Backbone bond lengths (Angstrom), bond angles and torsions (degrees), N, CA, C in turn:
res aa  C-N    CA-C-N  psi(-1)  N-CA   C-N-CA  omega(-1)  CA-C   N-CA-C  phi
1 X - - - 1.487 - - 1.507 109.17 -
2 X 1.290 116.62 -39.63 1.491 118.08 -179.27 1.524 112.28 -63.45
3 X 1.357 118.23 -40.64 1.455 121.30 179.04 1.542 108.57 -64.47
4 X 1.262 119.89 -39.86 1.486 121.17 -179.85 1.533 109.08 -63.82
5 X 1.314 117.07 -38.65 1.455 120.74 178.38 1.544 112.77 -63.84
6 X 1.294 114.02 -37.17 1.484 118.30 179.02 1.516 111.86 -67.57
7 X 1.319 119.94 -41.42 1.409 121.63 -179.48 1.549 110.70 -74.60
8 X 1.324 116.00 -28.30 1.448 122.42 176.67 1.509 110.22 -60.81
9 X 1.311 117.40 -47.40 1.447 120.61 178.40 1.507 116.20 -78.57
10 X 1.356 117.37 -31.24 1.462 119.89 -178.36 1.529 110.64 -73.22
11 X 1.374 119.05 -27.52 1.438 120.37 175.70 1.510 112.90 -54.95
12 X 1.309 114.63 -44.90 1.459 119.52 -177.33 1.572 109.88 -68.06
13 X 1.296 117.99 -32.79 1.469 122.15 -178.88 1.533 112.32 -79.99
14 X 1.327 116.51 -32.30 1.488 119.52 -176.18 1.509 115.33 -78.85
15 X 1.331 116.94 -24.59 1.484 118.94 -172.39 1.539 110.47 -119.69
16 X 1.337 113.34 137.52 1.499 118.17 177.52 1.525 107.94 -82.21
17 X 1.340 114.20 176.39 1.497 119.60 -179.10 1.508 113.60 -58.35
18 X 1.291 117.60 -43.92 1.478 119.71 179.26 1.525 114.08 -59.84
19 X 1.361 113.37 -42.37 1.477 117.04 177.12 1.555 111.84 -65.23
20 X 1.310 115.40 -37.87 1.489 120.97 179.33 1.518 109.30 -64.86
21 X 1.320 117.29 -44.59 1.447 119.84 179.87 1.534 112.91 -60.14
22 X 1.318 114.79 -37.86 1.477 119.52 -176.67 1.495 114.70 -80.50
23 X 1.327 117.62 -0.85 1.502 120.15 176.86 1.495 111.17 -64.22
24 X 1.311 118.00 -37.02 1.476 121.82 -175.07 1.547 110.18 -120.76
25 X 1.267 117.96 177.66 1.478 123.41 171.40 1.531 108.67 -59.06
26 X 1.323 118.09 146.57 1.428 120.06 178.16 1.564 107.44 -77.71
27 X 1.333 113.28 161.88 1.445 119.13 176.14 1.485 112.55 -61.72
28 X 1.339 116.91 -35.49 1.493 119.94 176.30 1.539 111.67 -59.32
29 X 1.304 119.66 -34.97 1.466 123.80 175.82 1.531 112.49 -76.66
30 X 1.252 117.97 -28.00 1.476 122.30 -173.22 1.524 112.52 -94.94
31 X 1.328 117.45 -31.10 1.478 119.12 -178.71 1.474 112.61 -82.91
32 X 1.331 117.79 106.08 1.476 121.99 -178.12 1.514 112.23 -82.46
33 X 1.333 117.35 -38.96 1.424 120.33 176.09 1.542 109.39 -154.90
34 X 1.322 116.19 152.87 1.466 120.87 -175.56 1.524 106.85 -152.83
35 X 1.323 116.40 134.59 1.484 120.78 173.22 1.556 107.87 -145.86
36 X 1.313 113.85 147.74 1.454 121.10 174.72 1.503 106.83 -132.99
37 X 1.320 119.07 118.64 1.455 123.42 -176.52 1.507 111.42 51.70
38 X 1.352 117.40 43.18 1.460 122.43 176.31 1.524 113.19 71.95
39 X 1.305 120.10 9.84 1.430 123.96 175.45 1.558 108.24 -108.78
40 X 1.297 115.21 133.06 1.487 118.57 179.87 1.528 110.91 -63.19
41 X 1.306 115.31 145.22 1.463 121.86 170.98 1.505 109.07 -129.21
42 X 1.320 117.44 166.31 1.478 122.48 -179.06 1.487 106.74 -132.88
43 X 1.337 111.52 -179.16 1.478 119.43 178.11 1.521 110.02 -66.09
44 X 1.338 117.33 -24.05 1.461 120.66 175.38 1.523 113.96 -62.77
45 X 1.370 119.58 -18.70 1.394 124.16 -179.53 1.536 113.19 -85.92
46 X 1.297 119.83 3.50 1.458 126.09 -176.67 1.511 109.67 -112.13
47 X 1.298 116.01 141.05 1.465 122.82 175.20 1.506 108.32 -99.77
48 X 1.364 117.40 124.66 1.428 122.56 177.59 1.516 112.04 -80.55
49 X 1.296 115.68 143.19 1.526 122.75 169.31 1.472 109.09 -149.92
50 X 1.345 113.76 155.65 1.471 120.10 -178.80 1.517 109.17 -104.77
51 X 1.291 117.24 123.49 1.438 121.69 176.84 1.568 107.06 -103.76
52 X 1.335 115.61 133.64 1.452 119.10 -174.59 1.531 112.06 -67.34
53 X 1.320 118.61 -21.48 1.422 121.42 177.25 1.484 113.98 -92.68
54 X 1.387 118.62 -44.47 1.440 124.22 -171.67 1.519 112.08 -100.56
55 X 1.332 120.60 -13.29 1.419 123.53 -179.76 1.509 113.11 84.35
56 X 1.309 118.05 -134.75 1.460 119.60 -176.44 1.528 110.50 -73.87
57 X 1.316 114.34 129.37 1.491 122.20 -176.43 1.512 106.68 -135.73
58 X 1.365 113.93 158.91 1.439 120.92 -174.90 1.545 108.91 -136.22
59 X 1.309 116.80 133.42 1.453 123.23 177.26 1.540 109.91 -108.39
60 X 1.341 112.42 133.45 1.450 118.69 177.07 1.517 107.38 -105.34
61 X 1.304 117.62 137.67 1.466 123.19 175.43 1.537 111.09 65.86
62 X 1.319 115.81 38.84 1.450 121.31 -179.49 1.517 112.78 -87.11
63 X 1.335 117.94 -8.16 1.440 122.26 -175.10 1.538 111.91 97.49
64 X 1.344 116.74 -2.06 1.447 124.52 176.03 1.492 111.19 -132.83
65 X 1.342 118.04 152.70 1.411 121.84 177.34 1.541 109.99 -100.80
66 X 1.316 117.48 -170.22 1.459 121.06 -174.82 1.565 114.12 -65.54
67 X 1.310 115.25 -21.27 1.494 119.52 178.19 1.529 112.18 -96.99
68 X 1.360 116.44 3.37 1.444 119.07 175.92 1.526 112.46 89.42
69 X 1.306 118.94 1.02 1.480 121.37 -178.30 1.569 107.98 -79.35
70 X 1.299 114.31 147.77 1.447 121.48 178.80 1.534 110.05 -70.27
71 X 1.369 113.34 133.97 1.484 121.37 176.59 1.518 108.75 -132.66
72 X 1.297 117.07 160.66 1.470 122.66 179.14 1.536 109.47 -68.10
73 X 1.346 115.62 143.73 1.453 122.31 174.25 1.506 107.45 -76.16
74 X 1.342 118.82 131.63 1.436 124.53 177.79 1.523 110.91 -87.13
75 X 1.314 116.22 152.44 1.480 119.90 -178.53 1.509 106.87 -129.97
76 X 1.307 113.33 144.32 1.455 122.91 174.82 1.533 107.41 -116.12
77 X 1.340 117.25 121.62 1.453 118.78 -178.66 1.530 114.19 -114.17
78 X 1.295 116.49 -6.06 1.473 123.32 177.42 1.476 111.71 -99.35
79 X 1.380 118.15 131.84 1.436 119.19 -179.88 1.556 109.12 -81.48
80 X 1.309 114.05 166.74 1.452 118.78 176.82 1.478 112.95 119.82
81 X 1.323 114.40 155.74 1.436 118.92 -174.31 1.509 114.46 -73.24
82 X 1.334 117.53 -17.66 1.468 120.11 178.22 1.533 112.52 -88.13
83 X 1.317 118.28 -14.28 1.462 120.40 176.15 1.528 109.24 -91.82
84 X 1.264 119.05 167.04 1.463 122.16 -174.61 1.493 112.36 80.41
85 X 1.333 116.75 -150.52 1.417 121.73 -172.92 1.527 112.25 -93.64
86 X 1.300 117.97 126.29 1.466 123.85 175.37 1.502 108.62 -121.26
87 X 1.335 116.46 126.84 1.458 121.36 -175.93 1.580 107.72 -125.00
88 X 1.293 114.26 143.80 1.467 121.08 166.31 1.531 105.88 -123.60
89 X 1.314 115.52 117.35 1.469 121.73 -172.56 1.533 110.51 -118.19
90 X 1.354 117.05 142.98 1.440 123.96 174.75 1.539 103.04 -97.55
91 X 1.354 114.89 105.39 1.468 115.83 -176.62 1.522 108.72 -121.88
């Protein structure tokens, strides 16, 4: 268990963000379709972050886009499974 903990923390220190992003398929390659409240969205609408347990992760509606620029927070006011965020992913 101790050895696993060492590699768990050293992974984050040994690799920069670009190297971490390139470990897996990009969101552009994985995201087949995306809509929020019947409006199309793209991988540019997601903010990337690296989680030390799960690896590459993406946040939607975080207030930032894929380049880190500030964007408006979106709201969904209608209930139902077709409203809100709908994703089709190639996993």
